[in-house]
N, C-alpha and C positions, 0 to 999 in steps of 0.2 A: 247448782254450783260445780265447777270444775274440779276434780280431785287432782292434788299436786301429786304427783311422782318423784322421789329422790331419784336424782340423776347418780348412776353407778358408774362403774367403767366402763366407758363406751368405746374405747379403742383395744380391739381385741383381735386375736389370732384364730382365725377361720370361723368362729362362732359370732352370730349378731344377737342383738336384743330383741326378743320379741319376733312374732312373724314378719316375714317379708312381705310386701305388697305386689299385688298381681299388677300384671301389665295394664291393667283398665283402671288402674288407680291416679290419682293426681300426681303422685310423684312415681319415679320408675322404682321397680325392687331393687335394682343395684345399679349403681352408676360406678363405671369403671374408671378410677383414676387416672389409670394409665393412658386413657384415650384423651383427656385433657391434659397435655403439657403445662399450660399455663397454671394449674392449680393442683398437682398431683399431691397425694395424701403424705409423702414423704417432706415434700417442701412445705406444705401447711403445717406439719408437726413441727419440724425445725428442731431447735434447742429448747430443751424444757425452762431454760432461764431468761428465754427470750421475753420481754415486757411490753413491748409496743406491738399493738395490734396493725395486722397487714390490711391494707386498702383494697376491697373488693367492690367494686361499683356494681349496682344493681341495674345499670342502665347497660351493661355490657352485652354481646350476643351471647356469650356463654351463661350468663346469669338469666337471661331471658328465656332459656329452654326450660327452665324448671320454676314452679312457683315460689315465691319468696317466702322466708321463715319469719315469723313474729317472734320478736324479743320483747322480753319484759325486764323490769327491774326486780330486784330479790322480794318485794311486796306485794307484786303482781299488778305493777302499773305499766300500762303498755308503752314500749320507748321507741321503736323502729323495725322497720325492715332490712333484712339481710339476706345475702344469698346462702345457697347450699355450702359454697368454699369457706363464707365466713364462720358458718355454724360449726364444720368441722373443725375448723381452727380452735372455736371454743372448747369444744369437746375434748380435742387432743391437749389443751393447755389445762383441761380440769376445771373451766371457769363456769360451768352450769351447776346453777344452784338447786333447781326444780325443773321438771317439763310436766307439759299437760298436752291435751288435744289426742285425737283419735289417729292421726295421720303419722308415718313416720318413712324415713328411707334410708338406705344403706350405701355408703360409697366404699368402694373396694381398693385397696392399695397393692401394694407390692407383696412378692412372696419371702418368708424367712430363708435366709440362706440355709440355715443348719435344720429344719423340719418342713420347709416346704410348704408351710402353712401359709394361707392368704390373710393379712391384716384387713381389716374393716372398721367403720365407724358408722354407727346407727344413730340418727337424730330425729328427736322430735319436731312436728311442725310448729310449736309454742315452747319457748325455751326461755328459763328467768336466768339471767346473768349476774354471778357473783360481782360485788363491788360496785354494781350500779342500781343504788339504792336513791338515788335523786331524782327518777323521773316524775317523781309527784311533784317537785318544784315547777316544772314547765308544763305541767299537765293542761293547767289552764291558760297557759301563755296563747297569744292569738297567732294562728299558724300564718305562714306567708300566704298572700291573696294571689291566685293567678286564675286565667280564663277555666283550665282544665278542670281544677278542683271547683271554681264555682259553678260551672256547668254541672257538674256532676252533684253538688251541694242542690242545686234546683231541680234536679231530676231532668234536665234539659228542655223544661218547662218555662215559655216565654213568661214572665212575671205580670204582663198586661193582658194579653189575649188567652192566655192558657194553652196556647199551642205547644206540641211537643216537636222539637227539632233535631236535625243532625247536627252535631258540633260545629260544622262548617257554615252552618246557616244561624248562627248564634253571635249575640254580641254581650259585652259587658255595659250595662246600663248604669251612670250614677243616679240615682235619685235625685240628689240636690247637684246639680250639675256643675262641671268644674269651675265655669266661667261665673258662678254665683257661689262660688266659696267652698264648693262640694270637695270630699277629699276623698281619696281612693282606700276605701276600708271594707270589711265585710259586711258591716251595717248600713252602708249607704250605696251598695251595689247589688243588683239583681241581673239574673239572666233575661236578655230580651232578644227576639227575633228582629232580625235587621228593619223591615217595614214599621214595626213598634216603635225600634228605636228613632228612625228617622221623623217619625210622626211627633215624637214626643219632642226631639230636638233639645235646644237649652232650656226648655222649661220645666217646671216640676210637674209630677203628674196630676195635681189637681187643676192647673192651668192649661192642661191639655185634654183636660175630661178623661184621663187615662186613671182608671182604680187599680192598684196593687192587687193581684188575687192573692198573694202569699207575703209573709214577711221575711225581711232578711234576717240572719242570725250568725253568729261567730261559732265554727266548729270547734268542738275541743279536740285535742290531740289523738283521741281513740276515732272520731269521725273521720279527720283529716287523714290517719293511716287507710281508712276506707276509701276516703276518696282518692288518696293517691296510688292506689293498686286496683286494678282491674282483672287479677287473678287471684282472687282471696278464697282459699279453701274453706269449707263450710263450718270445720272445727274453730277456725281463726275468726271468723264472721261472728259466729256465737258468742265466742269469747269478746271480742271487740264491741258487740252491741251492747254488753252488760255494762259499757262505761260510757256508752253514749250517752247524752243528755236527753230528758222524755219529750224535749219539744223537736228533738232533730227529724228531718223527713226520711233520714235512713230507716225508722222504724215504717214507714208506710210501705217499704218494700218488703215484700216475703222472702 
């Protein structure tokens, strides 16, 4: 089990929480906010009375420089991935309920005019957000279907010949074809290499003498978060796997 650590006051002058990470760690030991004008520490802190969350895209070039941070609701249910800038905003607004994980990183801000001390925020790789206790409601909702997450669900293995292929050589095959009232859902699609997809055509697998080598399933939210992020830290993966269904193929990968 992961130990919950109560979040203290992480916006500090000169001192940071815990040891800084070495340069070999997944996160940089210190990220200078002054070198990132689009998300400076002072800008992210803003007014203490500001209620609306800022928008930090996980697809931006700046966000892609560092691993994403896993957020949970107050009950520890996985919620979503956020950028380090968004995490700093949560810490600055004192919105962190508790934190866990073995990784952390520090963002340095500007210097105090009176003392010359450097302000900083240290964030954990897994954080629970105050006021977000509703993630359980959406935990078992069907996640959106797209090829990237489908291929990851099926481990890039063709559902008919069991071959392993790169993304560009794979397709989404409808077990019951569209032309025969098949629908585009997780339970009616498998990953298929192009030759197998063409061979099957508009037929059912049994009509084409093609047997499925694995069964389709709907990933829950925890698994979808794994499928959607290819730069997951070890502590984040360990936490998410605790919430993944037992039948998931995620458990087949060490």
